[in-house]
Structures are given as C-alpha cells and as structure tokens.
N, C-alpha and C positions, 0 to 999 in steps of 0.2 A: 172389323166385324169378326167376332169369334166364330169358329166352325162348330156347330152342334154335333155331338157324337151320334145322335139318332136322327132319322129323317124328320123333316119339319113340314107342316102344312102351310102352303103359300097360295094366296089368291093370284090368279094369272090374268094378264092383259095381253092377249095375242095381237100383234101389230105387223104391218107390212114394213118392218124395219128391224134392225139389229141394235141392241143396246150393249155397249162395252163398259167394262169396269172404269169408273171415273169419268164416264161420258155424260153429256148433258142431253136430256130428253125433255122436249116441250110438247105438251098434249092439250088439245081442246076436247074436253069431255062433256058429252051431252046425253048419252044413253043412260037410262035409269040404272041399269046394273052397274055401270062404271061410276056413276055419281055415288051410288051406295058404297062401292069399293073404296073410292077415295075418301068418303066420309068416315068409313070404318077405320081406314089406315090413319087418318088424322086423329080420331078419338083415341085410338089405342097406341099411337106413336109406333106403328109398324109399317114395314115396307110391303110391296107387292112384287110379283115377278113378271118380267117382260119376255115373251117368246115370239119368235118370228113365225108368221103364218106360212104354211106350205100349201094350204088349200082353204078357201073360204074368204070372207071379207071381215074387216074390222067392225062394220056395222051389222048387227044381227039381221039375218034374212031367214024367214021361216022355211024349214026343210032343207036349207043348204048345209052340207056337211062341213065341218071345220077340222083341219089337221094342222098341227104346229110342230116346230122343232123340239127335240128332246133335251136340248141344252139352251138355257136362257140366262138372264142376268137380273139380279135384284134391282129394283128401282126405289130409291130413298127420296121421300118428298122433301123438296126445298121450299117451294112457294106454291100456294093455292090461292087463286084470286077469282072472285065471283062478280065479274063486271056486268054480266047480264043474267037475268033470272033463268035458272035451269041450265046454265053453261058455266063450266069451270075451266080456267086457264091454269095449267099445272106445269111446274118445272121440277124435274127429278134428276138425281145423280145416280149413275150406275154404281152398283156395289159388287157383291160377290156373284160369281157365276154358279150355276147349279145344274144338276141333271134331274130330269123328271123321272120318278120311279113309277108313279101311277097318277092318273088324273081323272076327274069326274066333273060333269057339268050339271049345275043346278037347274031347276025349272025356269028360272029367270034368264038362263043363258050364261051365267057367270061360271068360269072354270076355276077349280082349285086343284092343287096337286101336292102329293107327297114328294118332296125333293131332297136330294143330297147335295150339300154344298161342295164346290170344287176349291181346292187350295188356291190362293192368289198367286199370280206370277211373282217369283222372287225378284227383287230388284237386281238388275244386271246392267252394267255399263255397256253401251253399244260398242262393238268391236271397231277397230280403226277403219275397216273398209265400209262400215255403216254410218260413220260420222256425217257423211253427206246427207243422210236422211234427217238427222237431227238439225243440221244447219238449214236444210230446205224447209223443214217444218217451221223453224223460227222465222224464216223469211215469209212463209205463207201467212203466219199469224200477224206479222206486221202489215202485210197487204190487206188482210181482212179487217184489221183494226182501223186502217185508213178509210175503209168503206163502211165503218160503223157496224161491222159484223163481229160477233163474239160467240163462236160456236163451242168454245172450250172453257171449262172451269179452271180457275187458278187454284193452287200454284201450278205453274208449268214445270215439268220435270224432264228436262232434256238429258239428264244423266241416266234415265231409266229406259231401257230398250223396249219394254212392254208398253210403257206409256206412249212413247213415240209411235210405235206400230199401231196402237189402238186409235190414236188421234188421226193418223193418216187414213186408216180404214174407214173412219167416219166421214171423210170428205172426198175420198177418191171415187170416181165414177165406175164402180165395179158392181156386178150383179149381186142381188141379195144373197143368193146361195154361196157365192164366193166370200162375201162379207161374213156370213155365218160360219163357214169353215175356218176362216182366219180367227174369229173370236174363240172358237173351240180349241184351237191348237194349244197344247200344254206347254210348248217351249216358246218363250217370248222372243228369243233370238232368231229362231226359225221364222216366226211371224214377221219380224222386222226384215229378215233377209228376203222373204217373198215380196214384201212391200217395196223394198229397195230395188229389186229386179223389175217390178212393174214401173216404178218411177223412171228408171233408166231406159226401159223399152219405149216409154211414151215421151222420152226426151225432157221430162220434168227435171231430172238430175243429169248432169254431164260428168263424164269421167275426167 
C-alpha cells in the first residue's frame, strides 16, 4: 500500500483487540452501522481502520462514552459471507498502521477519522540471538496446524523480524494494552527482542 502524502478519511471499527500488519482478523458483523460499513467498503473496494477500545463496548450502548487508541491498523477485506440474514462473517488482513489525527462519530454511531499512515517496518533479519523466536514460531505453527488451527495468513516470513514479532504478539497471552504498545513500536527488532524476553521468562523458549 502506498503512503498518501495528505491525511486520509477512514471509517473506523473499534474493537477489544489489536490488529497487526499482515494479521488475520475474523469478525461476526450484525450491527446496522457496521453492516453498512462493510457494504460500503465492498462496493468501493476500500479498507477500514481497526482501533483498540480503551473505554466502551463493541456493541453500541446509548449514553456510553467510547474512547479508543490513537494508533490503529488498516483492515483489508478478504472474504465476506452472509450465511444468515442480517449477519456477515468477515475475514480481513491487516495492512498499514495509522495515527488518528481527528475523529468524529455520526448519528448512527459510526466513527470516521482523519488519519496519517505510518511507514511499514523495513524488512530486517532477526539477529542471531533472536533466531530462537523464529524457530519457536515455526514449531508453534506446526502444532496449530495439527489441531486444524490456522491463525496466520501465508506466506510465512521467518526471515523478517517484524513479521515474527507480530505473529507472536497475536497469540501470546498478554494484556491488550501491552499488545497495543508492541504494535505501535517503530523498531521491529526491539519489538522482537521484547517478545523474545517474554518467551524466555515464561519458559516457552529455552537458552
């Protein structure tokens, strides 16, 4: 995705989760405002933005204030299935990260924001001391496949420190706030170093 020189207007989907670049997001959409959002994105072949909730719920509640993180990630539609009337099953791929400059909420509750896109992580090889994280992730993927679980989109990029760190961040049992901070980090190697430390502290990786 090219980085627009000027701020762009992006519809937002606040969630109690963090989307990472190249991550896989599955959604069950039933609220009218988000059914409209997905329909518009499909018709116009455009993405929407995912931001993690700081306050409030994913389902609209009258009078409840909503607050969300100022850094999010673009969601690109991969599949949209309408197996039941009024319900969409949606699969998305994480795209570019962005910073929210200004946001506004429409009368139907849908948020839109002026955003600036953040440059993607440059591809960097994991340093030698971090190769264990790459091997550990490859092993975890094999275990999940044997259980018929597929949380990651292919191709797998074990030569890319940012990709490795992001995939670990998606499956590790860490608080939402910590996952958000890791997603925001501008240095992919630092992100992977923090993940590696966590994995070793929990005994998931051995020295």
